[in-house]
C-alpha positions as CSV (number, residue, x, y, z in Angstrom):
1,M,0.2,62.2,14.4
2,R,0.4,63.4,18.0
3,F,3.5,64.9,19.3
4,R,4.6,65.3,22.9
5,T,7.9,66.5,24.8
6,E,9.1,65.5,28.2
7,A,10.9,69.0,28.4
8,K,10.2,70.7,31.7
9,N,11.6,74.2,30.8
10,A,12.1,76.4,27.6
11,Y,16.0,75.6,27.3
12,D,15.1,71.8,27.1
13,L,12.3,72.3,24.6
14,L,14.3,73.9,22.2
15,R,17.1,71.4,22.5
16,E,14.3,68.9,21.6
17,V,13.4,71.4,18.4
18,R,16.6,71.4,17.6
19,S,17.2,67.6,17.6
20,L,13.9,67.0,15.9
21,I,14.7,69.3,12.9
22,L,18.2,67.9,12.5
23,A,17.0,64.2,12.7
24,N,13.9,65.0,10.1
25,P,15.0,67.8,7.9
26,Q,11.7,67.0,5.5
27,R,9.7,68.2,8.6
28,Y,11.3,71.7,8.9
29,N,10.3,74.8,6.9
30,Q,11.1,78.1,8.7
31,H,9.1,79.8,5.9
32,D,5.9,78.3,7.0
33,T,4.6,78.1,10.7
34,L,2.7,74.6,10.8
35,S,1.4,72.6,8.1
36,F,-0.8,69.2,8.4
37,G,-1.3,66.7,5.5
38,K,-1.3,63.1,4.5
39,E,1.9,61.3,3.7
40,G,2.8,61.9,0.0
41,D,0.7,64.9,-0.6
42,T,2.3,67.8,-2.4
43,Y,3.6,70.6,-0.2
44,W,4.7,73.9,-1.6
45,G,4.2,72.9,-5.2
46,D,6.2,70.1,-6.4
47,E,9.1,71.3,-4.2
48,T,8.5,68.5,-1.5
49,K,5.7,66.1,-0.1
50,Y,4.6,65.8,3.3
51,P,6.5,63.2,5.5
52,S,5.0,60.0,7.1
53,C,3.8,62.2,10.1
54,G,2.2,64.6,8.1
55,T,3.5,67.4,10.0
56,I,6.0,70.5,8.8
57,G,6.7,73.1,10.9
58,C,9.2,76.1,11.7
59,R,10.6,76.6,15.0
60,A,7.4,78.1,16.7
61,G,5.5,75.5,14.9
62,W,7.5,72.8,16.4
63,V,7.1,74.2,19.8
64,A,3.2,74.6,19.5
65,A,3.4,70.7,18.0
66,L,5.3,69.4,21.1
67,V,3.2,71.2,23.7
68,A,-0.3,72.4,22.7
69,P,-2.9,70.2,23.3
70,R,-4.4,70.7,19.7
71,P,-1.9,72.6,17.7
72,N,-4.0,72.4,14.6
73,R,-6.7,74.7,16.2
74,L,-4.1,77.7,17.2
75,Q,-5.1,81.1,15.9
76,N,-1.7,82.3,15.9
77,V,1.2,79.8,16.6
78,M,3.8,82.3,17.1
79,K,2.1,84.1,19.8
80,Y,1.3,80.7,21.5
81,A,5.1,79.6,21.2
82,Q,6.5,82.9,22.4
83,K,4.5,82.7,25.3
84,V,5.5,79.1,26.1
85,L,9.2,80.1,25.5
86,G,9.0,83.2,27.8
87,L,10.3,85.2,24.9
88,T,10.2,89.0,24.4
89,E,8.5,90.6,21.3
90,E,12.2,91.5,20.1
91,Q,13.4,88.0,20.6
92,A,10.4,86.3,19.2
93,D,10.4,88.4,16.2
94,T,14.1,87.4,15.5
95,F,13.9,84.1,16.4
96,F,10.7,83.1,14.4
97,D,11.7,85.1,11.4
98,S,11.0,83.3,8.1
99,Y,14.7,83.8,7.0
100,A,16.2,82.7,10.3
101,A,17.2,79.7,8.3
102,G,18.3,81.4,5.3
103,R,16.7,81.6,1.8
104,G,17.4,78.2,0.3
105,S,15.6,75.1,-0.3
106,I,13.1,74.1,2.3
107,C,12.8,70.6,4.1
108,T,16.6,70.0,3.2
109,L,19.2,69.1,5.5
110,E,21.2,72.2,4.8
111,H,17.9,74.3,5.8
112,A,17.7,72.4,9.2
113,R,21.3,72.6,9.9
114,I,21.0,76.5,9.4
115,G,17.9,76.4,11.5
116,A,19.6,74.3,14.3
117,K,22.7,76.4,14.4
118,G,20.3,79.2,15.1
119,I,18.6,77.5,17.9
120,T,22.0,76.6,19.3
121,A,23.2,80.3,19.2
122,F,19.7,81.3,20.7
123,I,19.8,78.9,23.6
124,R,23.6,79.8,24.3
125,K,22.7,83.6,24.5
126,N,19.5,83.1,26.5
127,R,20.4,80.1,28.6
128,N,19.3,81.4,32.0
129,Q,15.9,83.0,30.8
130,L,15.3,79.6,29.0
131,L,16.1,77.4,32.0
132,A,14.0,79.5,34.3
133,K,10.9,79.3,32.0
134,R,9.0,76.6,33.1
135,I,6.6,75.0,30.4
136,R,4.4,72.4,32.8
């Protein structure tokens, strides 16, 4: 499945990522940058299955999935997302950390809520920087 964003700046893009993971927690895993599979295929052992869209990603992965012309061909998804969002190395290291949504079960509503809460805090703290970063 191909995703596209209508966001014009990094602030709106992160709000879209937050909405996406809350509406579809089965698509969110902060421990895995970006994975593509077929609906129902096993993902991470028997822990979960791929959703109908076949895509599971972390914060950086969803930025890439929404913006990159061919996200499945990116060599470094986190570096790509860092550039798209205009983040410093320190910001990217913290925001994209694999434990930024805790250590609990992946692809669950609880995991998505923790991840979304972190996005909310990040966009509040860096609002002006994110609003200034155009993505188109």
